[in-house]
C-alpha positions in Angstrom: 83.4 100.8 83.0 83.3 101.2 86.9 83.2 97.3 87.2 86.1 96.8 85.0 88.4 99.3 86.8 87.3 97.7 90.3 88.1 94.3 88.8 91.4 95.5 87.9 92.1 97.0 91.2 91.4 93.8 92.8 93.6 91.9 90.5 96.7 94.1 91.0 95.9 93.9 94.7 95.9 90.2 94.6 99.1 90.1 92.8 100.8 92.5 95.5 100.9 95.4 92.9 100.5 98.8 94.4 97.4 100.5 92.7 99.3 103.7 92.1 102.1 101.8 90.2 99.3 100.1 88.2 98.5 103.6 86.7 95.3 104.4 88.6 95.1 107.8 90.0 92.7 109.6 92.4 92.0 106.3 94.7 92.3 106.4 98.4 94.8 103.5 98.6 97.8 105.2 99.9 100.1 102.1 100.6 99.7 98.5 99.7 102.2 95.9 101.0 101.7 92.2 100.6 103.7 89.2 100.9 103.1 85.4 99.8 104.2 83.0 102.8 103.0 79.7 104.0 100.7 80.0 106.8 97.3 78.1 106.8 98.6 75.5 104.4 102.3 74.4 104.4 102.0 73.3 100.8 100.9 76.6 99.2 101.4 80.3 100.2 98.7 82.7 101.5 98.7 86.3 100.9 99.4 88.6 103.6 98.3 92.2 103.0 98.4 95.5 104.5 96.5 98.3 102.9 96.4 102.1 104.0 93.3 104.1 102.8 92.4 107.6 103.4 93.2 111.1 102.7 96.7 111.1 104.2 98.9 108.5 105.9 98.5 109.8 109.3 95.0 109.6 109.5 94.4 106.7 107.3 92.7 103.4 108.1 94.9 100.4 107.8 93.7 96.9 106.9 95.7 93.7 107.9 94.3 90.7 106.1 95.3 87.1 105.1 93.8 85.4 102.2 94.5 81.8 101.6 95.7 80.1 98.5 92.0 79.3 97.4 91.1 83.0 97.5 89.3 82.9 100.9 89.9 85.7 103.3 90.8 84.0 106.7 91.9 86.9 108.8 91.2 90.7 108.8 91.9 93.5 111.2 91.4 97.1 110.8 93.2 99.9 112.8 94.3 103.5 112.7 97.6 103.6 110.5 98.9 106.1 113.3 98.9 102.6 115.5 102.1 101.8 113.3 104.0 104.7 114.9 104.4 103.1 118.3 107.7 104.3 120.0 109.5 105.0 116.7 109.3 108.7 117.5 111.2 110.0 120.4 110.7 113.7 120.0 107.8 115.8 121.3 105.5 117.1 119.0 106.8 115.2 115.8 106.0 116.9 112.2 103.4 115.3 110.1 106.2 114.3 107.5 108.3 112.5 110.3 105.0 110.4 111.3 104.4 109.7 107.8 108.0 108.4 107.4 107.5 106.2 110.4 104.1 104.9 109.0 105.6 104.1 105.7 108.5 102.4 107.1 106.5 100.3 109.7 104.1 99.5 106.8 106.8 98.3 104.5 108.5 96.2 107.1 105.3 94.6 108.4 105.8 91.2 106.7 109.6 91.0 107.3 110.7 87.4 107.5 111.7 87.5 111.4 107.9 88.1 112.2 107.1 84.6 110.7 107.7 82.0 113.2 108.3 78.4 112.6 107.2 76.5 114.5 104.6 79.2 115.9 105.4 78.1 119.4 108.9 77.0 120.5 109.1 73.6 122.4 110.7 75.4 125.2 108.0 78.1 125.7 106.0 77.9 128.6 102.3 78.8 128.8 101.6 82.1 130.9 97.8 82.7 131.6 98.3 86.4 131.5 98.9 86.5 127.9 97.2 83.6 126.4 94.1 81.5 126.6 95.1 77.8 127.4 93.1 75.9 125.0 94.3 77.8 122.0 97.8 77.8 123.2 97.9 74.2 123.6 96.2 73.5 120.1 99.2 75.7 118.3 101.9 74.3 120.5 101.0 70.7 119.8 100.9 71.4 116.0 104.7 71.6 115.1 103.9 72.6 111.5 101.9 75.7 112.7 103.4 78.9 111.5 103.0 81.9 113.6 103.0 85.7 112.7 104.0 88.3 115.0 103.0 92.2 114.8 103.1 95.2 116.8 100.4 98.0 116.8 100.8 100.9 119.1 103.3 101.3 121.7 102.8 97.9 123.3 100.2 96.1 121.3 102.0 92.8 120.8 100.0 90.0 118.9 100.9 86.4 117.6 98.6 84.6 115.4 98.6 81.2 113.7 96.1 79.1 111.7 94.6 76.5 113.8 94.1 73.3 111.8 91.7 72.1 114.6 89.5 74.9 114.3 89.9 75.8 110.8 90.7 79.6 111.4 93.3 82.2 112.4 93.7 82.5 116.2 95.4 84.8 118.2 97.4 82.5 120.7 99.4 85.2 122.6 99.0 88.8 123.4 100.8 91.2 125.3 100.5 94.7 127.2 
């Protein structure tokens, strides 16, 4: 029975259906956001997923992953869900409710369309050694079909990733602050 429930949870998550809406209770998945978007292959979309697990949103663990159209996980990053707060809260000593509201808002907006960049690097953009590794930068910039994805963690953790067809993996082609 346990294996059947686990399989159903995986199926719902792969379809982007929050487990809580699928009728499961008592699990530790607090929020599940997913989006299908072309990334590693311009012919078929990958699944971008952000899952928050834990006892409460403020102390949850967030996992951002990308699974290609063949079901292979090509990217995974885990971080504290509180990293989604960033500069969103401007008052001192915000309430737990306010923190949870901001985490939900940022998690639900994580995959907004403007965070997907096509091409990943504009032809006009110049390389900056302070924020990128030159070999990776050149690889992604030369691939006019590469799609980038931008996301922010914490107050200034800016990251830009793309799928490198040359290396066959997701690379961070720019990071800042």
